[in-house]
C-alpha positions as CSV (number, residue, x, y, z in Angstrom):
1,M,-32.7,57.1,-11.7
2,N,-31.3,59.5,-9.2
3,C,-29.9,58.8,-5.7
4,Y,-33.2,59.3,-3.9
5,D,-35.0,56.9,-6.3
6,R,-32.5,54.2,-5.7
7,R,-32.7,54.6,-1.9
8,D,-36.5,54.4,-2.0
9,L,-36.4,51.3,-4.2
10,G,-33.8,49.7,-1.9
11,L,-36.0,50.4,1.1
12,L,-39.0,49.0,-0.6
13,L,-37.2,45.8,-1.5
14,L,-35.8,45.5,2.1
15,R,-39.3,46.1,3.5
16,L,-41.0,43.6,1.2
17,G,-38.4,40.9,1.8
18,T,-38.1,41.3,5.6
19,G,-41.8,41.9,6.0
20,G,-42.7,38.9,3.8
21,V,-40.5,36.5,5.8
22,L,-41.9,37.8,9.1
23,V,-45.5,37.4,7.9
24,A,-44.8,33.8,6.8
25,H,-43.2,32.9,10.2
26,G,-46.1,34.6,12.0
27,A,-48.7,32.7,9.9
28,Q,-46.9,29.4,10.8
29,K,-47.5,30.2,14.5
30,L,-51.0,31.7,14.2
31,F,-52.6,29.5,11.5
32,G,-50.4,26.5,10.9
33,W,-49.7,27.7,7.4
34,F,-46.4,27.0,5.5
35,G,-45.7,23.9,7.5
36,G,-46.2,25.5,10.9
37,H,-47.9,24.0,13.9
38,G,-50.6,26.7,14.6
39,L,-51.3,28.1,18.0
40,E,-51.7,24.7,19.8
41,G,-48.4,23.2,18.6
42,T,-46.5,26.5,18.8
43,G,-47.9,27.1,22.3
44,K,-46.6,23.7,23.5
45,F,-43.2,24.5,22.0
46,M,-43.2,28.0,23.6
47,E,-44.0,26.4,27.0
48,S,-41.2,23.9,26.5
49,V,-38.6,26.7,26.0
50,G,-39.8,28.7,29.0
51,Y,-42.3,31.1,27.5
52,A,-45.5,30.7,29.6
53,P,-48.3,30.6,29.2
54,G,-47.4,28.9,25.9
55,K,-50.5,29.6,23.8
56,A,-50.5,33.3,24.9
57,S,-46.8,33.5,24.1
58,A,-47.4,31.9,20.7
59,T,-50.2,34.4,20.0
60,A,-48.1,37.4,21.0
61,A,-45.1,36.2,18.9
62,G,-47.4,35.4,15.9
63,L,-49.1,38.7,16.0
64,A,-45.8,40.6,16.3
65,E,-44.4,38.8,13.4
66,T,-47.5,38.8,11.2
67,G,-48.6,42.3,12.1
68,G,-45.1,43.8,12.2
69,G,-44.2,42.1,8.9
70,T,-47.4,43.2,7.1
71,L,-46.9,46.8,8.3
72,L,-43.2,46.8,7.3
73,A,-44.0,45.5,3.9
74,L,-46.6,48.2,3.4
75,G,-44.4,50.9,4.9
76,L,-47.1,51.8,7.4
77,A,-46.5,52.8,11.0
78,T,-42.9,51.8,10.4
79,P,-41.4,52.7,13.8
80,A,-44.0,50.5,15.6
81,A,-43.9,47.8,13.0
82,G,-40.1,47.5,13.1
83,A,-40.1,47.6,16.9
84,A,-42.7,44.8,17.2
85,A,-40.9,42.6,14.8
86,A,-37.6,43.3,16.5
87,G,-39.1,42.4,19.9
88,A,-40.3,39.1,18.5
89,M,-36.9,38.3,17.0
90,A,-35.2,39.1,20.3
91,G,-37.4,36.5,22.0
92,A,-36.5,34.0,19.3
93,A,-32.8,34.8,19.6
94,A,-32.9,34.2,23.3
95,V,-34.2,30.6,22.6
96,H,-31.4,30.0,20.1
97,M,-28.6,31.7,22.0
98,P,-27.3,28.6,23.8
99,N,-26.6,27.0,20.4
100,G,-24.1,29.8,19.4
101,F,-24.4,32.2,16.5
102,F,-24.7,30.2,13.3
103,A,-28.2,29.0,12.2
104,Q,-26.8,25.7,10.9
105,E,-26.0,24.8,14.5
106,G,-29.4,26.0,15.7
107,G,-28.0,29.4,16.6
108,Y,-29.5,32.9,16.7
109,E,-28.1,34.2,13.4
110,Y,-31.4,34.2,11.5
111,A,-33.5,35.8,14.3
112,A,-30.8,38.4,14.9
113,T,-30.6,39.3,11.2
114,L,-34.4,39.7,10.9
115,G,-34.5,41.7,14.1
116,L,-31.7,44.0,13.0
117,A,-33.3,44.5,9.6
118,A,-36.6,45.4,11.2
119,T,-34.9,47.8,13.7
120,G,-33.0,49.4,10.8
121,L,-36.2,50.0,8.9
122,A,-37.8,51.5,12.1
123,V,-34.9,53.9,12.4
124,T,-34.4,54.7,8.7
125,G,-38.1,55.0,7.8
126,P,-39.9,53.4,4.9
127,G,-38.9,55.7,2.0
128,R,-41.2,57.4,-0.4
129,L,-42.6,54.2,-1.9
130,S,-44.7,53.5,1.2
131,L,-48.1,54.1,2.8
132,D,-46.4,56.2,5.5
133,H,-45.2,58.6,2.8
134,A,-48.6,58.6,1.1
135,L,-50.3,59.5,4.4
136,G,-47.9,62.3,5.2
137,H,-46.0,60.3,7.8
138,L,-48.9,60.4,10.2
139,F,-47.8,57.2,11.8
140,D,-44.1,57.8,11.2
141,R,-43.0,60.8,13.3
142,G,-39.5,61.2,14.6
143,W,-40.5,60.9,18.2
144,M,-42.2,57.5,17.5
145,V,-38.9,55.8,16.7
146,P,-37.3,56.0,20.2
147,A,-40.8,55.6,21.9
148,A,-41.6,52.4,19.9
149,L,-38.1,50.9,20.3
150,G,-37.9,51.9,24.0
151,V,-41.3,50.4,24.9
152,T,-40.5,47.3,23.0
153,A,-37.1,46.9,24.5
154,A,-38.5,47.2,28.0
155,A,-41.3,44.8,27.4
156,T,-39.0,42.3,25.7
157,A,-36.5,42.5,28.6
158,V,-39.3,41.7,31.0
159,V,-40.6,38.7,29.0
160,I,-37.1,37.3,28.3
161,G,-36.1,37.9,32.0
162,A,-39.2,36.0,33.2
163,R,-38.4,33.2,30.8
164,N,-34.8,33.0,32.0
165,K,-36.0,32.8,35.6
166,R,-38.5,30.1,34.8
167,L,-35.7,28.1,33.1
168,Q,-33.4,28.6,36.0
169,R,-36.0,27.5,38.5
170,S,-36.7,24.4,36.5
171,K,-33.0,23.5,36.6
172,E,-32.7,23.9,40.3
173,G,-32.1,20.6,42.0
174,E,-30.7,19.1,38.8
175,Q,-27.1,18.0,39.2
176,D,-24.6,17.3,36.5
177,P,-23.0,13.8,36.8
178,L,-19.8,13.7,38.8
179,F,-18.1,11.4,36.3
180,E,-18.5,11.1,32.6
181,D,-19.0,7.5,31.3
């Protein structure tokens, strides 16, 4: 096995693993599979953490995870797939940010890891063991990487910014106790 074969096999494994996890998380949101709460329950949760409207936010996150994960696993439209998944993970990381880094404390470690893996695949490309390669990289052109990541970054910044404003408005008027018991 030469160097290029190892690289392609490594990218396939990374795509299958990252994509599979993303698909499972998206299916929890969209369909309630794998112990998830479906659109209704996820929508209520999304609303409670500042993403409104909740059901639309749950749908968008679920589609980005399921769709992005499926496309990553297949190695199809890799720049757009990786960008979509990374955007969803940035939104998840924003929710977990107040809890610090480590996942065991409710932190953003897991979301950041999935988002970075998806971004890395978008930048690196899917390798030769992919549908993009089989289709002559029709949906995996060099210019698509910065375009997909740029559009996703801008949209994600708007969504997270709006969420942060909602949360800040909801906390206005709240006052911390002057003295601890």
